[in-house]
GULUMDREN-314738 format. One record per residue (C-alpha): x, y, z; residue in three letters. Coordinates in steps of 0.1 Angstrom, whole numbers, plus 5000, padded with zeros to 4 digits. Layout:
<rs>
XYZALA ...
</rs>
This chain:
<rs>
462479632492MET 461079532527GLN 463179792547LEU 460979702578SER 462479372579ARG 465979502577LEU 465279712608TYR 463379442627SER 465979212619ALA 468679432633LEU 466979492666PHE 465679172674ARG 468979022673SER 471378962701PRO 472579222724SER 475779272706SER 473879332673LEU 471879582689ARG 474779762703SER 475779812667LEU 472479942657GLY 472880202684SER 476380252675THR 475480312637CYS 472480522646LEU 474780732669SER 477280782640THR 474280852615SER 473381142640VAL 476681282643LEU 476981282605LEU 473481422599ILE 474381692628GLY 477581792612ALA 475981832579SER 473382032594GLN 476082272610VAL 477682292577ALA 474582402558TRP 474082682585ALA 477682772579GLN 476882792541THR 473683002541GLU 473383162506PRO 474883522501ASN 472283722484THR 474783972470ASP 476883672455THR 473883522439GLN 472883852421SER 476083922410ASP 477083732381PRO 480683842379SER 481383642412VAL 482883282404VAL 483183062434LEU 486082822439ASP 485582442426THR 485982202456ILE 486881852450VAL 485781582473VAL 487581262471THR 485080982488SER 486780712502SER 485380352513ALA 487880322538ASP 487780642556ALA 491580722549SER 492681082541ALA 493881022504ASP 490680822493GLY 490380522471LEU 493580492445PRO 492380612412THR 491380412381ALA 494080302358TYR 493680402322GLU 490480252308GLY 488980262341GLY 488579862345GLN 491279832372VAL 492680072400ALA 496380162402THR 496280042436GLY 494679852466SER 494679802504ARG 497379562512VAL 496479442547GLY 497679682575ILE 499979852550LEU 496980042540GLY 496480152502ASN 499480072480GLN 500180172444ASP 500779862424ILE 504179942416MET 505280002451ASP 504079692470THR 506079352470PRO 502879172463PHE 500679072436SER 497379232435THR 494479362414ALA 491379612422SER 488579592397TYR 486379902398THR 482779942400ASN 482780072361GLU 484079712352TYR 481779542374ILE 478779712359THR 479879682324ASN 480279302327GLN 476879272341GLN 478679062371ALA 475778952395GLN 478178792423SER 481978822435VAL 482178472412GLY 480678632383ASP 483378892383LEU 486478672395LEU 486078422368LYS 487378722345LYS 490378702363ASP 493178502349PRO 494378412381THR 491178292395VAL 488978022388ARG 485277992408VAL 484277682424ALA 481377552450ARG 481277472486GLY 480677102493PHE 477277012499GLY 476077352492ASN 475977662467PHE 478677872487GLN 480778032462GLU 484877922462ALA 487678052446TYR 490977872434PHE 493778092439MET 497177972429ARG 495677612433GLY 494477682470PHE 490777752479VAL 489478042494THR 485778032506THR 483478322507SER 483678272543ASP 486978422543ASP 486078702520THR 486879072536MET 484679362537TYR 486579692540ASN 489279502556GLY 487279292581LEU 486778932580TYR 482978762580GLY 481179072578ILE 479279002544LEU 476978702536PRO 478978382535ARG 477678212505GLN 476678452478TYR 477378812477ILE 475879032452ALA 477479312433THR 475179552444GLU 476879552480LEU 480379682468PHE 482379942447GLU 485579742441ARG 486879372444VAL 490479382454GLU 492479082449VAL 495679002468GLN 497278682454ARG 499278472477GLY 499578422515ALA 498778712537SER 498478602575THR 500878902586MET 499079162565LEU 495479042573ASN 495478802603GLY 494478442598ALA 491278362580ALA 488278242598PRO 487977892578SER 491677862577GLY 491977912539GLY 493778212519ASN 496878042513SER 496578142479GLY 494678462481GLY 492578692498THR 489578892487ILE 488579232498ASN 485379422489LEU 484879772492LEU 481579932502PRO 480080192479LYS 480180582489ARG 478980892475ALA 480981032447GLY 481881392439ASN 478681412417GLU 475181342428PRO 474080992413LEU 470480922403ARG 470480542387GLU 467780302380VAL 468679982361THR 466079732347LEU 467479402336GLY 466279042322TYR 468078722322GLY 469578482321PRO 466578222316GLY 463678422328ASP 464878632358GLN 463679012361GLY 465779262381LYS 465379622390VAL 468179822411ALA 468080162425VAL 471280342434ASP 471380712444VAL 473880902462SER 474781262474ASP 477081502491ARG 476181802513PHE 477682052537GLY 480782252539THR 483082132513ASP 480681862505ASP 481981672538ALA 478981452542LEU 478081162519GLY 475080942518VAL 474680652493ARG 471780402493PHE 471480122468ASN 468979842465ALA 467979552443ALA 465179292437TYR 465779002413GLN 463078702409ASP 462478442382GLY 463778102365ASP 467278062359SER 468777932323ALA 468877582338ILE 465677362338ASP 463177422367ASP 465877642388GLU 464777962402SER 465878202426ALA 464878532444THR 467278812456LEU 466579122477GLY 469179372491LEU 469779692501ALA 472679902514ALA 473280232533LEU 476880392532GLY 477480722549LEU 480880912552ASP 482181242569TYR 485481402560ARG 486881662587GLY 489981842587ASP 491481602611GLN 489081292611TYR 487281072587ARG 484380862596LEU 482080592576SER 479380362583ALA 477580102566ASP 474379922571LEU 473279622548GLY 470679342543TRP 470579052520GLN 467978782514ASP 468978512488ASN 466778222480LYS 467077922457MET 464677662445ASN 465677332429GLU 469277432422THR 471477212407ARG 473777032428THR 477176912428ASN 478176572415VAL 480276322438THR 481876032418LEU 481975702436GLU 483675392422GLY 483775492387VAL 486875412363SER 486575752342ARG 484576082346VAL 481276072331PRO 480876332302LYS 479376632311ALA 475676682309PRO 473976912285LYS 474377232302ALA 470677312310THR 470176972325LYS 469076962362ASN 469076672384TRP 467976862415ALA 464976732434GLN 461876942432PRO 461576992468TRP 465277112474THR 465877462484TYR 468477712499SER 467778032518ASN 470178262535GLU 469178602551GLU 472178852566ASP 471879182583VAL 475179342587PHE 476979682594GLY 480279872601THR 481780172613ILE 485080302605ARG 487280602614GLY 490580772614GLU 492381052636TYR 495481252623ASP 497281332656PHE 499781542637ASN 501081522599ASP 502981202608ALA 500680972630ILE 497280852622THR 494880602646ALA 492480392630TYR 489880172641GLY 486779952626ALA 483979742638TYR 481679522620GLY 478879262630VAL 476779052609ARG 473778842619SER 473178542595GLY 470378272590GLU 470377972566GLU 468377702561GLU 468277422532ASN 466877092517SER 469476922497LEU 469576632475ALA 473176592463ASN 473776352437LEU 476376052439THR 477375892403VAL 478675532405ASN 478675432368ASP 479975642338VAL 476275602322ASP 475075842349GLY 473275592372THR 473375712408GLY 471475772439THR 470676072460THR 469276142495TYR 467776422516ARG 470076632537PHE 468676932557ASP 470777202574ASN 469677482596ALA 472477742606ARG 472678082624LYS 475878312627ASP 476578612647LEU 479978752636VAL 481679022653GLN 484979152639SER 487279462647ALA 490679632644GLU 492379902659LEU 495880062648GLY 498480322647LEU 500280422615ARG 503080692610GLY 505980822593LYS 509280912606LEU 512980942593GLN 516280802608THR 518980972587GLY 518680912549LYS 515980642554ILE 512180712554ASP 509880482574HIS 506280402570ASP 505380192601TRP 502380062616VAL 501179882647ILE 497879712647ALA 495379442664THR 492679242650GLU 489579052671ILE 487378812651TYR 484378622672ASP 481978412654GLN 479078192675GLU 477477922654GLU 474377752659LYS 473377462637GLY 471177162631ALA 471176902606TYR 469176572595GLY 470176312569PHE 468375982553ASP 471175822540SER 469675492545SER 466875592521ASN 468575642490THR 466775732456LEU 467875602425ALA 468175852397THR 470375952367ASN 472776242358LEU 471276232321TYR 467776132329SER 466876232364PRO 464076092384THR 462276362401LYS 460676232434TYR 457776452449ARG 457676272482ASP 460476392505ASN 459176252540SER 461576142563TRP 462075782566SER 462175592601ASP 466075562596ALA 466675912592ALA 469376072616PHE 469076432633PHE 471576632650GLY 469876912671GLY 466577072662ASP 466277192627LEU 463477452640ASP 465777572667ASN 469277512663PRO 471777542694LYS 475077662697LEU 477477422679THR 480677612679GLY 482877932686GLU 485678092670THR 487878372683GLN 490878492664LEU 493178762680GLN 496278922668SER 498979172672PHE 501279292643ALA 503779562633LEU 505379652601ALA 507779892589ASP 508479982553THR 511680162549PHE 512980352517SER 516280432503LEU 517680592471PHE 514780832467ASP 512280572473ASP 513480342445LYS 514280062469LEU 511679992496LYS 511879682523THR 508779592542THR 509579372573VAL 506779262596GLY 505479002620VAL 502178912634ARG 501378722666HIS 498278512659GLN 496178322684ASN 493278092671ILE 490677942697GLN 487977722684THR 485477512706THR 482877252696SER 479677142712TYR 477276872708ASP 474176932687TYR 472076762711ASN 473576792744THR 475377092741GLN 478376932760GLU 481877072748LYS 483376802723THR 486776992716SER 488777262727ASP 491477422706TYR 493877712716ASP 497277782697GLU 499278062691SER 502078162663LYS 504278402651TRP 504078482613THR 506778682599PRO 507078852564SER 509679032546VAL 509079202509GLY 511679442486LEU 510679652456VAL 513479792436TYR 512180052408GLN 515280092384PRO 512880362365SER 509580492366MET 508080222343ASP 509679902360TRP 509779762395SER 511179432405VAL 510179272437TYR 510178952458GLY 508478842491ASN 508478572518TYR 505078542538ILE 503078272555GLU 499378162559SER 497978012594LEU 495377762595ALA 494077552624LYS 495677212629GLY 493476932622ASP 492176662647THR 493576332647ALA 490976062641PRO 489975802666LEU 489975512646VAL 491975492611GLN 491275162592GLY 490074982619GLY 493375062641THR 492775282672THR 495175602667VAL 497575662694THR 496576032698ASN 493076022687GLY 490976342694GLY 494076542696GLN 494476862676ALA 497776942657LEU 499477282660ALA 498377552636PRO 499577472599TYR 501777712585VAL 501877762548SER 505377912534LYS 505378122503GLN 508178282484THR 507778482454GLU 509578692429VAL 508078922403GLY 508279192376VAL 506079462371LYS 505579722340TYR 503580042340ASP 503880322311ASN 500380492322GLY 498580302293MET 499479952297ILE 500179772330GLY 501779442333SER 502879182361SER 504678882361LEU 504978682393ALA 506678342401ILE 505778182433PHE 506077862455ARG 504077762482THR 504277492507ASP 500977372524GLU 501377112554PRO 499376802553ARG 498776532580ALA 498376172583TYR 498275852603VAL 501975722604ASP 503275362606ASP 503075382643ASN 499375462642ASP 499875832651THR 498476122635PHE 500876372627VAL 501876672603GLU 503776542574ALA 504176582539GLY 502876892518GLU 501277022486ASN 503577232468ARG 502077472445HIS 504577642422GLN 503677852393GLY 503678172373ALA 501278422367GLU 501278702339LEU 498478972336SER 497979262313VAL 495779552317PHE 494979902303GLY 493880092271SER 496780042245PRO 494480272224SER 491980542229GLU 489280302218ASN 490479962231LEU 490579812267ARG 491879472278LEU 492279242308ILE 494178942298ALA 496478702313GLY 497878342319VAL 498478122348THR 500977812348TYR 500477562378LEU 502477282393SER 500377142423ALA 501976832434LYS 501576622467GLN 504576552484LYS 505576302512ASP 501876212517THR 502675882535GLY 501375692506ASP 503575642476ILE 500975602453THR 499975942457LEU 503376122460ASP 504176322430GLY 500576342419ASN 498676662411ARG 496576822438VAL 492776752430ILE 490977032410GLY 493977232398VAL 494777282365PRO 498177312346LYS 497277612325LEU 494377862325GLN 493978182308SER 491478492302ASN 491178752275VAL 488579042280ASN 488679312253LEU 486279622251GLU 486479802216TYR 484580122209ASP 482880112174LEU 484280462159ALA 481380432130ALA 478780432159VAL 479580702184GLU 478780532221GLY 478580172210LEU 481179922225THR 481579572216LEU 482879332244THR 484278962243GLY 485478712270ASP 487478392264ILE 488178172294ILE 490177872292HIS 490777602319THR 492877302314GLY 492376932323ALA 491976882363ARG 491876552382TYR 488876462407ALA 491076232428ASP 494176232447ALA 495275912427ALA 495076112396ASN 492975842378THR 489676062373LEU 490676322348LYS 488576602341VAL 488476752305ASP 489377122304GLY 487177372287TYR 487077702265THR 484377922266THR 483378242249LEU 481178542260ASP 479878822234LEU 478379172241GLY 477779512235ALA 476879822253ARG 475380142239TYR 475380492255ARG 472680732243THR 470381012257VAL 466580962258LEU 464381232264ALA 467181432281GLY 468481162302GLN 471680922300ASP 470780582291VAL 473280272289THR 471779962271LEU 473979642278LYS 473479292263GLY 475578962265MET 475278642255VAL 477578392277THR 478778052266ASN 477978142229VAL 479277812215THR 476977602237GLY 479877412256GLU 479077142281ASP 481677122305TYR 482577072343TRP 483377392354GLN 485077322387SER 486477032404VAL 486277032444GLY 486077322464GLY 487777152494LEU 491377052491PRO 490376642498THR 487076642479TYR 486876612440GLY 483176672435TYR 482176832402LEU 479877152393ASN 478577172358ALA 479077492338GLY 476577742330ASP 474677722294PRO 474177952268THR 471978242281ALA 471378592272LEU 471378892296LYS 470479242289VAL 469979562310SER 468979922307ALA 470380182332THR 468880502333PHE 470980822348ASN 468281112361PHE 
</rs>
């Protein structure tokens, strides 16, 4: 698995990354030392071993991905989702107790779905739709009609630690989805997204029982895969846990001429003492893609071209995209007493990317278009940390759960680019022309050195937050109030001269309040007000040939405001949640005085209904429907006012079923139906993109071969052979198209030793 590359990549990086290596190494030594002491304390008693009448107590250990005393929330009936999840600085919260809409998908569900990435899994969520970044292959997620990029995915509560474009499922234990704005809870997102929701991934930890698992997989297309996952616990009370997993995947995809190679390895350690908990993670991912199908931009067309055959590939043969990341975290908790706990975490990532792209622009409904070469090189060094104190107290008949926390995020980005837009290549969406020569023309333009990218941007986020959840009437009524002071600093530098080109330093207070009332054990009613914060846009120097009066000036941070009410139901077998929400996100434009101002908004209103659980012993389901009304308001252009926001459907729904066939022990049948309504590819709403419905069918079979547990899985995606545009956009003002996946088979066999 090229572990030597992991080691060398870690220690050839900047000093702060080497510092992490020392810290992780020290933590590992501490954990191993603790285990050795524990082993010394548990030398076998020969008298006990020789006396079969002596029965030792069974000690139950609950491993935790977040080093908390209570461990991860347990799985809900059916094992597909958890009973709760992390809700920012509030920590782990039961679904019924939190005034927010959340979901947490378990590793069992992730592996049963044969999901390969975060996007593969989240397309099964009825409140999420998966898109791509602009000009690259980064996963992005439409949540409540807003775009959350994978840049803003959290890893065990920290921003920016995981690879920024593609995150393989072997790297995480659970996927937690917190719907809606969340700045008070999580801090501002580095890329300024997350108005519609936040995704938090939890690392893998050693469970109660030893794990020895090997998985062999094949497909879609012609891709082979091997994965290893092993873990164990050691010492007194099994306090020390070690888990290692690695995977390698290589081959052609189900799309013509497209191929990819993926390698990864991750090590997770945790130690649980009486008064403290520690955990550490170290990971590596190397993702390489060749001739990957690009996005499609529309220019000058009167209507949206019909989606091409799902296997069609218009990428140029010399295009590629490579991304390699090394990352690590440490986390700990210490109990001062039964009422007060301190916690802290630190994470770092060193990432390198390079690509050569040729995105397609279509300018006729017959598919006629052009492309040109566009290369990028990028290096990131990200550090992220949090420190907090949480506790409990009582004032009269009121119980308080309070928390004080601070978060710091620091990113250095190095970059370079080259594009050859004057050397356009004629091609066609339906009958692409392949050009073997990718030489730069004399008119090509370069920013920086592609072989040695220089510093182009710095981002620093610092915040301080405090919150209190107070409970009344035997915990039937819970009110959470909180506030965060957030500072956003960004600096940009010229690609060639390294001179500073812009500097942004703004702060804002973001409050939140939430209420939950539980009239009975089965029902809860909730409501919240919360905000999302993003860096304000910078005024253009010229607009429509006219000089902008405040050109180059950055606006104050944008504050998106969310109000939400909802009801939740849980009878232990079936859970359900209905959320009704409204979020107003600011816009900006050049007004009649030729001044760039914050004015108008995108108003997203909607309702989300989700159902999950196991209504009978042999049936499990996750299903839901989302209605969205995302409109442009007071845009400064009367032709846009009232139009729908780019890329957002009115209706989307999912049904995922699993059924254990009684006639064949160990056999489970699975099925997914995903429906997404029509969307628009332009702000004027003249380019309408048809909706789609896809069907996936699968089965898995658990059996025993040669005394070993074996699970066989198979799934056919897009059974009906739908040709469709899967997503529209991935940035708020760009309506580029991304084609849906073709019919494909994927199979795997997992052996437990």
